[in-house]
C-alpha positions in Angstrom: 0.1 -0.1 0.1 1.5 3.3 -1.0 1.4 6.3 0.7 -0.4 9.7 -0.3 0.8 13.3 0.5 1.2 15.6 2.4 4.5 14.1 4.1 5.4 15.7 6.9 9.0 15.9 8.8 10.7 16.9 12.0 14.0 18.3 12.7 16.5 18.9 13.2 17.4 16.4 15.1 19.9 17.0 17.9 21.7 14.9 19.9 20.6 15.4 24.3 21.2 14.0 27.2 18.9 13.2 29.4 19.2 11.8 33.3 17.2 10.8 36.3 17.9 11.7 39.9 17.9 9.0 42.0 17.3 5.7 40.3 18.4 2.1 41.9 20.7 1.7 44.4 23.8 -0.2 44.4 26.7 -0.7 46.6 30.2 0.3 45.8 30.6 -3.1 43.5 27.3 -1.6 41.5 25.4 -4.4 42.7 21.6 -3.7 42.8 20.2 -3.4 46.3 16.4 -4.3 47.5 14.2 -2.6 49.6 15.9 -3.9 53.1 19.5 -2.6 51.3 20.4 -6.3 50.8 22.3 -7.5 47.5 20.4 -9.2 45.1 22.3 -11.9 43.7 23.1 -11.4 39.7 21.9 -7.9 39.3 24.1 -5.1 38.4 23.6 -1.6 37.4 25.7 1.1 35.7 24.9 4.7 34.9 22.7 7.3 35.4 19.8 5.4 36.4 21.6 3.7 39.2 22.6 6.8 41.0 20.6 6.2 43.7 20.8 9.6 44.8 24.3 10.3 44.9 23.9 12.6 41.9 22.3 15.5 41.8 24.0 18.3 39.8 23.2 18.0 35.8 26.1 16.7 33.4 27.9 14.5 36.3 26.2 11.8 35.4 28.2 10.7 32.4 31.3 10.6 34.7 28.9 8.7 37.0 28.6 6.3 34.3 32.1 6.3 33.2 33.4 5.6 36.7 30.9 2.6 37.1 31.7 0.5 33.9 35.3 0.6 35.4 34.1 -0.4 39.0 31.8 -3.1 37.3 34.1 -4.8 35.0 36.9 -4.9 37.9 34.6 -6.6 40.1 33.7 -8.8 37.5 36.7 -9.5 36.5 37.7 -10.9 40.0 35.3 -14.2 39.5 
């Protein structure tokens, strides 16, 4: 089936960083914590969604995400 005009386009498209304030709580090794503060085995979280209320300033999430990645890969490499 063919589409008929009129056609519409949106733009220009620009890259945008979005963040959350809060998110999933994790321990120092990026392991997800449950509501009682206990580790959920085999469940990890990194990036701005795992800040757990730590990051409050916009723009600091990029560094947090990179740091989380390094922490988690070092932790997993120990196994």
